[in-house]
Each structure stands twice: as C-alpha cells, then as structure tokens.
C-alpha positions as CSV (number, residue, x, y, z in Angstrom):
1,M,18.4,35.7,11.9
2,P,20.4,34.2,9.0
3,S,20.5,30.4,8.7
4,Q,23.5,28.5,10.0
5,P,25.1,25.3,8.8
6,S,23.6,22.2,10.5
7,R,24.1,18.4,10.4
8,D,20.4,18.0,11.5
9,L,18.6,16.5,8.5
10,Q,14.9,16.9,8.9
11,T,12.3,14.7,7.2
12,F,8.6,14.6,6.6
13,P,6.1,11.7,6.0
14,N,6.0,10.5,2.4
15,P,2.7,11.6,1.0
16,K,2.5,8.6,-1.4
17,A,4.4,5.8,0.5
18,E,2.4,3.1,-1.3
19,R,3.9,4.2,-4.7
20,D,7.5,4.1,-5.9
21,F,8.6,7.4,-7.2
22,E,11.9,9.0,-7.7
23,V,13.1,12.3,-6.2
24,K,16.2,14.1,-7.7
25,F,18.2,17.0,-6.3
26,D,21.0,18.9,-8.0
27,C,23.1,20.9,-5.5
28,P,25.7,22.8,-7.7
29,E,27.2,24.9,-4.9
30,F,28.8,22.3,-2.7
31,T,32.1,23.2,-1.1
32,C,34.5,21.3,1.2
33,L,38.2,21.6,1.8
34,C,41.0,19.4,0.4
35,P,42.5,17.7,3.5
36,A,45.9,17.7,1.8
37,T,46.2,21.3,0.8
38,G,43.4,23.1,2.7
39,Q,42.2,24.6,-0.6
40,P,38.5,24.6,-1.4
41,D,37.0,21.8,-3.5
42,F,33.8,22.6,-5.4
43,A,31.3,20.1,-6.6
44,T,27.8,19.5,-7.8
45,I,26.1,16.9,-5.5
46,R,23.4,15.0,-7.2
47,I,21.0,13.0,-5.1
48,R,18.3,10.6,-6.4
49,Y,16.2,8.4,-4.2
50,V,13.0,6.4,-3.9
51,P,11.6,7.3,-0.5
52,D,9.9,4.8,1.8
53,A,8.1,6.3,4.8
54,R,10.2,9.5,5.1
55,C,11.3,12.3,2.6
56,V,14.2,14.7,3.3
57,E,13.2,18.3,3.9
58,L,15.0,20.7,1.4
59,K,16.0,23.6,3.7
60,S,17.6,21.1,6.2
61,L,19.4,19.5,3.2
62,K,20.8,22.8,2.1
63,L,22.0,23.6,5.6
64,Y,23.5,20.1,5.9
65,L,25.5,20.4,2.7
66,W,26.6,23.9,3.8
67,S,28.1,22.3,7.0
68,F,30.9,20.8,4.9
69,R,32.2,24.1,3.7
70,D,35.0,24.3,6.3
71,V,35.6,20.5,6.6
72,G,38.6,18.7,5.2
73,A,37.3,15.7,3.3
74,Y,38.5,13.5,0.4
75,H,36.0,13.3,-2.4
76,E,35.3,9.6,-1.8
77,A,34.8,10.1,2.0
78,V,32.4,13.1,1.7
79,T,30.2,11.5,-1.0
80,N,29.9,8.4,1.1
81,Q,29.2,10.4,4.3
82,I,26.4,12.3,2.6
83,L,24.9,9.0,1.5
84,D,25.2,7.4,5.0
85,D,23.6,10.4,6.7
86,L,20.7,10.6,4.3
87,V,20.1,6.9,4.5
88,A,20.1,7.1,8.3
89,A,17.6,10.0,8.2
90,T,15.2,8.6,5.6
91,S,15.6,4.8,5.3
92,P,14.9,5.0,1.5
93,R,14.1,2.1,-0.7
94,F,17.0,3.3,-3.0
95,M,19.4,6.2,-2.9
96,E,22.3,7.4,-5.0
97,V,24.6,10.3,-4.2
98,E,27.0,11.5,-6.9
99,G,29.8,14.0,-6.1
100,D,30.9,15.6,-9.4
101,F,34.0,17.6,-8.4
102,W,35.6,20.4,-10.3
103,V,38.9,19.7,-12.0
104,R,41.9,19.8,-9.6
105,G,45.4,19.2,-10.8
106,G,44.1,18.3,-14.2
107,I,41.8,15.5,-12.9
108,H,38.0,15.6,-13.0
109,T,36.6,13.3,-10.2
110,V,33.1,11.8,-10.0
111,V,32.2,9.6,-7.1
112,V,28.9,7.6,-7.0
113,A,27.7,5.9,-3.9
114,R,24.5,3.8,-3.7
115,H,22.2,2.2,-1.2
116,G,19.8,-0.5,-2.2
117,Q,18.8,-1.4,-5.7
118,P,17.0,0.9,-8.2
119,R,13.4,-0.2,-8.9
C-alpha cells in the first residue's frame, strides 16, 4: 500500500545523547498552497538540529512534509509550524528550520525560525 501524508512525527532514541552533534536535512520537494491565490508554492526546507534524547525518523518526516501539499499557508506560518511540531516531537538542544521558497511575483523569500541556541 502506498504511503499517505501524515502529521505523526516518529522519533527514536538518540544513539549518542551524551555528545553534541548536528543533524542536517535538505528537503527540496516541499509544496504548500498560497492562501491568497490557491496556487502551489514550492520550497526547499532545510532542517538542522542538535538532538537531545530523541531524533526524528526520516520516513515520518517525509510524510509530515508531504501533509502540507494541499494546505494553504503563508511562508512565515508554515516554516514556524514545522519548527514547532519538530520541537514538540524531539525536544532538541537546538533546532533551525529554513524555508527557501521559489520566486513568486518577482520576490524570493527565505524564512528562518530557531529554537534554542547553537552550541
């Protein structure tokens, strides 16, 4: 059975919780809808974080990001929502989510939201 979009972010125990290390994800196929026009917005979502006790599982992250495909959301709102949901799921020491949106109306938008301080 094919996978379906899901807001259920899965985690797993950090295999080296005693050490600070950084995890980076590039998600170049993010899509949501412009709430003003209903047209698709495309972005690369970049996530970097220093995990504490939990790490995010990649397939659930993919399905989570896919769940925004038919959702109307402003760039600022969706980037912050992704950060909030990931922080709630993993309680990281530090996390940054960057939404790098394609040019629309001649304007290139990059939104960066952070939780905690980088180490």
